[in-house]
C-alpha positions as CSV (number, residue, x, y, z in Angstrom):
1,M,-19.9,-32.4,10.4
2,N,-16.2,-31.8,10.6
3,T,-15.6,-28.1,8.8
4,S,-11.8,-28.0,10.2
5,A,-9.9,-28.8,7.2
6,L,-11.9,-26.2,5.3
7,E,-11.2,-23.3,8.1
8,A,-7.5,-23.8,8.3
9,A,-7.2,-23.3,4.6
10,L,-9.4,-20.6,4.6
11,A,-7.5,-18.8,7.5
12,D,-4.0,-19.7,5.4
13,A,-5.3,-18.1,2.2
14,R,-6.5,-14.8,4.0
15,A,-3.0,-14.5,5.6
16,L,-1.5,-14.5,2.0
17,D,-0.5,-11.4,0.2
18,A,-1.3,-10.8,-3.5
19,A,2.1,-9.2,-4.2
20,A,2.9,-13.0,-4.0
21,Y,0.8,-14.1,-6.7
22,T,0.5,-13.0,-10.2
23,E,-2.5,-11.1,-11.3
24,E,-4.3,-14.5,-12.7
25,S,-3.4,-16.9,-9.9
26,Y,-4.3,-14.1,-7.1
27,A,-7.7,-13.9,-8.9
28,K,-8.1,-17.7,-8.8
29,L,-7.2,-17.8,-5.0
30,A,-10.0,-14.9,-4.3
31,E,-12.1,-17.1,-6.3
32,A,-11.8,-20.3,-4.7
33,V,-11.7,-18.7,-1.2
34,K,-15.3,-16.9,-2.0
35,A,-16.8,-20.4,-2.8
36,G,-15.4,-21.9,0.4
37,E,-16.6,-18.9,2.6
38,D,-20.2,-19.0,0.8
39,L,-20.5,-23.1,1.2
40,L,-19.6,-22.5,4.9
41,K,-22.1,-19.8,5.5
42,S,-25.1,-21.6,3.7
43,G,-25.5,-24.2,6.5
44,A,-25.9,-26.5,3.9
45,Y,-23.4,-29.0,2.5
46,T,-22.1,-32.5,1.8
47,E,-19.3,-33.8,3.1
48,Q,-18.1,-34.1,-0.2
49,Q,-18.6,-30.4,-1.2
50,V,-16.4,-29.4,2.0
51,A,-13.4,-31.7,1.0
52,D,-14.1,-30.3,-2.8
53,A,-13.9,-26.6,-1.6
54,T,-10.9,-27.5,1.0
55,V,-8.9,-28.9,-2.0
56,A,-9.1,-25.7,-4.3
57,I,-8.1,-23.4,-1.8
58,R,-5.1,-25.5,-1.6
59,D,-4.7,-25.9,-5.0
60,A,-4.7,-22.3,-5.5
61,I,-2.9,-21.2,-2.9
62,K,0.3,-23.3,-4.5
63,G,-0.2,-21.1,-8.1
64,P,0.8,-21.3,-10.8
65,P,2.7,-19.0,-10.7
66,R,4.0,-17.5,-7.9
67,C,5.5,-14.2,-8.1
68,S,8.4,-13.4,-10.9
69,P,11.8,-14.8,-10.5
70,I,13.8,-12.3,-7.9
71,D,16.0,-10.0,-9.7
72,E,19.5,-10.6,-8.8
73,S,20.7,-7.0,-9.1
74,K,18.7,-6.5,-6.4
75,L,20.7,-8.7,-3.5
76,I,21.1,-7.0,-0.2
77,N,23.5,-8.7,1.5
78,T,26.0,-9.5,-1.1
79,K,29.1,-11.7,-0.4
80,E,31.0,-8.5,-0.1
81,N,28.7,-7.0,1.9
82,K,27.5,-9.5,3.7
83,D,27.8,-7.7,7.3
84,A,24.7,-5.7,6.0
85,V,22.3,-8.1,7.5
86,A,22.1,-9.2,11.2
87,V,20.4,-11.6,13.0
88,T,18.8,-9.8,16.1
89,G,16.5,-13.0,17.5
90,F,15.5,-16.6,17.0
91,S,13.2,-19.2,18.8
92,S,16.4,-21.1,19.3
93,Q,19.6,-22.3,18.0
94,C,22.2,-24.9,19.3
95,E,25.1,-24.3,20.9
96,P,28.6,-25.5,19.7
97,Q,29.4,-26.0,23.3
98,T,26.7,-28.3,24.2
99,I,25.6,-29.7,21.1
100,E,26.5,-28.6,17.7
101,D,27.3,-25.9,15.7
102,G,24.1,-24.7,14.7
103,L,24.1,-20.7,15.5
104,A,21.7,-18.9,13.5
105,A,24.2,-16.5,12.4
106,N,25.8,-18.7,10.4
107,V,22.8,-18.3,7.9
108,L,24.6,-15.3,6.6
109,D,28.2,-16.4,6.8
110,Y,28.5,-17.4,2.7
111,N,29.6,-21.0,3.8
112,D,27.0,-23.9,2.5
113,Q,28.5,-26.1,5.0
114,S,27.4,-24.5,7.6
115,Q,23.6,-24.3,9.4
116,W,21.7,-23.0,11.5
117,H,20.0,-25.7,13.4
118,S,17.1,-25.1,16.3
119,D,17.6,-26.8,19.3
120,Y,16.6,-30.0,19.2
121,V,17.2,-31.3,22.5
122,N,15.7,-28.6,25.0
123,S,13.1,-26.9,22.4
124,V,11.3,-29.1,19.8
125,G,8.4,-28.1,18.1
126,M,7.1,-25.7,16.2
127,P,6.9,-22.9,15.1
128,Q,10.6,-22.1,14.9
129,Y,12.0,-18.7,13.4
130,L,14.9,-16.2,13.1
131,E,14.6,-12.4,12.9
132,F,17.0,-10.1,10.9
133,D,18.0,-6.5,11.0
134,L,18.4,-5.2,7.4
135,G,20.7,-2.0,8.6
136,S,18.2,0.3,6.8
137,S,14.6,0.6,5.9
138,Y,14.0,-1.7,2.4
139,D,11.7,-1.7,-0.8
140,L,11.6,-5.7,-0.2
141,T,10.9,-8.1,-3.3
142,G,11.6,-11.5,-1.8
143,M,14.1,-13.5,0.1
144,K,15.8,-16.9,-0.7
145,F,17.1,-19.6,1.4
146,L,19.2,-22.7,1.0
147,P,18.6,-26.3,3.1
148,R,20.8,-27.5,5.2
149,Q,23.7,-29.1,2.9
150,S,25.1,-31.0,5.7
151,G,22.2,-33.7,6.3
152,Q,18.5,-33.7,6.0
153,N,16.7,-33.4,9.5
154,G,14.8,-29.9,10.0
155,D,14.2,-29.1,6.1
156,V,11.5,-26.2,5.5
157,F,8.1,-27.2,4.5
158,E,6.3,-23.9,5.2
159,A,7.3,-20.7,6.5
160,R,6.0,-17.2,6.7
161,V,7.3,-13.9,6.5
162,Y,6.7,-10.6,8.6
163,V,8.1,-7.3,7.4
164,A,7.9,-4.1,10.2
165,D,9.9,-0.9,10.7
166,T,10.9,-1.9,14.1
167,A,12.1,-4.9,15.9
168,E,9.4,-4.6,18.1
169,G,6.6,-4.1,15.5
170,L,7.4,-7.5,14.6
171,K,5.3,-8.8,17.7
172,T,2.4,-7.3,15.6
173,A,3.0,-7.3,12.5
174,S,0.6,-9.5,9.7
175,P,2.8,-11.5,7.4
176,V,3.4,-10.7,4.0
177,G,3.3,-14.1,2.5
178,T,2.8,-17.7,3.6
179,F,5.8,-20.1,1.4
180,K,5.2,-23.7,1.1
181,F,7.8,-25.8,-0.6
182,D,7.8,-28.8,-2.9
183,N,8.8,-31.7,-0.5
184,N,8.5,-35.7,-0.5
185,G,7.1,-35.9,3.0
186,S,10.4,-36.3,4.6
187,V,13.1,-33.8,2.8
188,L,12.7,-31.1,0.6
189,N,12.8,-31.4,-3.3
190,D,15.7,-30.1,-5.2
191,R,17.8,-29.7,-2.1
192,D,20.8,-28.3,-3.3
193,Q,18.9,-25.3,-4.9
194,F,17.8,-22.0,-3.1
195,K,14.2,-21.8,-2.3
196,E,12.6,-18.5,-3.3
197,M,9.8,-16.2,-1.5
198,G,8.8,-13.5,-3.7
199,F,6.8,-10.5,-2.0
200,G,6.3,-6.7,-1.8
201,A,6.8,-5.1,1.5
202,T,8.5,-2.0,2.6
203,G,10.5,-2.5,6.3
204,R,13.8,-2.9,8.0
205,F,13.6,-5.7,10.2
206,V,12.2,-9.1,8.8
207,K,11.3,-12.3,10.7
208,F,11.3,-15.9,9.0
209,E,8.7,-18.2,10.6
210,I,8.9,-22.0,10.2
211,V,5.5,-23.6,10.4
212,H,6.1,-27.0,8.9
213,S,9.2,-28.7,8.5
214,G,10.4,-32.5,7.6
215,G,13.1,-34.9,8.6
216,D,12.9,-38.1,10.5
217,R,10.5,-36.4,12.7
218,A,7.7,-34.1,11.2
219,D,7.8,-30.6,12.7
220,Q,9.9,-31.1,15.4
221,Y,12.8,-29.0,14.3
222,A,14.3,-26.9,11.8
223,S,17.6,-25.9,10.2
224,L,19.1,-24.0,6.9
225,A,22.3,-23.1,5.9
226,E,22.2,-19.6,3.8
227,M,19.6,-16.3,3.8
228,R,19.5,-14.1,0.9
229,F,17.8,-11.1,1.1
230,Y,16.6,-9.0,-2.1
231,G,15.1,-5.2,-2.3
232,T,15.9,-1.4,-2.8
233,K,16.5,1.3,-0.2
234,A,13.3,2.9,0.6
235,S,13.3,6.4,-0.8
236,E,12.9,9.4,2.3
237,A,11.1,12.4,1.8
238,P,13.6,15.5,2.2
239,Q,12.9,17.1,5.5
240,A,13.6,21.1,6.0
241,D,16.5,22.1,7.9
242,A,14.5,24.1,10.6
243,S,17.7,26.0,11.8
244,S,17.9,27.3,8.0
245,F,14.6,28.5,8.2
246,R,14.9,30.3,11.4
247,R,17.7,32.3,10.1
248,S,16.1,33.2,6.8
249,W,13.1,34.1,8.4
250,T,15.2,36.2,11.1
251,R,17.0,38.0,8.1
252,S,13.8,38.7,6.3
253,T,12.2,40.2,9.8
254,V,14.8,42.5,10.2
255,R,15.2,43.4,6.5
256,T,11.0,44.5,6.6
257,S,11.1,46.3,10.2
258,R,13.6,49.0,9.4
259,P,13.0,52.0,7.3
260,R,14.2,52.1,3.8
261,I,16.3,54.8,2.8
262,T,17.3,55.7,-0.7
263,P,21.0,56.5,-1.1
264,W,22.2,59.3,-3.0
265,R,23.8,58.5,-6.3
266,R,26.1,60.5,-8.7
267,G,25.0,61.4,-11.9
268,P,26.1,60.0,-14.6
269,S,27.8,63.8,-16.7
270,S,28.6,65.0,-13.5
271,S,30.5,64.9,-9.9
272,L,28.0,66.3,-8.0
273,P,25.1,64.0,-6.5
274,L,21.7,64.4,-7.6
275,A,19.5,66.1,-5.7
276,M,16.4,63.9,-4.2
277,P,13.1,65.6,-5.2
278,R,11.1,67.4,-2.6
279,R,8.5,65.8,-0.7
280,R,5.2,67.2,-1.2
281,S,3.2,67.9,2.2
282,P,0.1,66.0,1.7
283,I,-2.1,69.2,3.0
284,P,-1.6,72.2,0.5
285,R,-0.6,75.2,3.0
286,R,-3.0,77.8,2.2
287,R,-1.3,81.9,2.3
288,R,-2.7,84.2,4.9
289,P,-3.9,87.4,3.4
290,R,-1.8,90.4,4.4
291,S,-3.7,92.3,7.4
292,T,-4.4,95.8,7.0
293,P,-3.2,98.2,9.6
294,S,-6.6,99.1,11.9
295,S,-5.8,102.7,11.6
296,T,-5.5,102.5,7.3
297,L,-9.7,101.2,7.6
298,C,-10.5,104.1,10.2
299,K,-9.2,107.2,8.0
300,R,-11.1,105.4,5.0
301,R,-14.2,105.0,6.7
302,T,-13.6,108.5,7.8
303,T,-12.9,110.0,4.3
304,D,-16.1,108.2,3.2
305,W,-18.4,109.6,5.4
């Protein structure tokens, strides 16, 4: 019996991040995943049971609802500060000189009529991706993208988001979330609205990977108009100044290595210095008895005899 659809649904569900769901919806997803795994482990199942388990997982992946709405006050690449984020990599793009203006950098220009479009002549197929540098490490809460407004080919139906501290780290990072967007099989629903992707992750570099797209030829190319990022700068633990520590340690060492000398001080009612107390010797001095001249002893003895 063919169980590939169920196995694919399980793989997609395992790649999801709990932060992208409410507690209730993620619990429902976990329950559907466990039921599907138990069914496969049992080895005794019907075709209908496999189909039902697959549908249950797919429904749970969709919500309801995915995380809370994104906080607009945490927008990183604002219109006034749109250069805060930069494109650092992409799978392909349309060059203005050869195809059309579909450069990756267009997704950050705050122009709804410009677009990024993957190269539909020399680099067709999925996945397609864009990589970004946020300029600093952020506690990210989500992203948004606006579908291409000048046409409909290449609408993003499903995408994965990766976050890492370095650009190199994106190559081995696990997705923080897999996101699917409502569509009619050819184009997205409500194409004039931004599509939200809520998640929780910390890092500086972000990869947006499209795994399914629409258009007149599904999964052949991808496009979008604008991209927004949301979050707050990650807190950094204060670091001690090593040079200051060395200076402090040296001063302390110098102070303790010198003998302490009690200074003279003047008394409150006298202009003369107060004498320091006499220091006693730790061993008491013994007085030596006076010696008696030997001539005297002899005389006494002579007299006594």
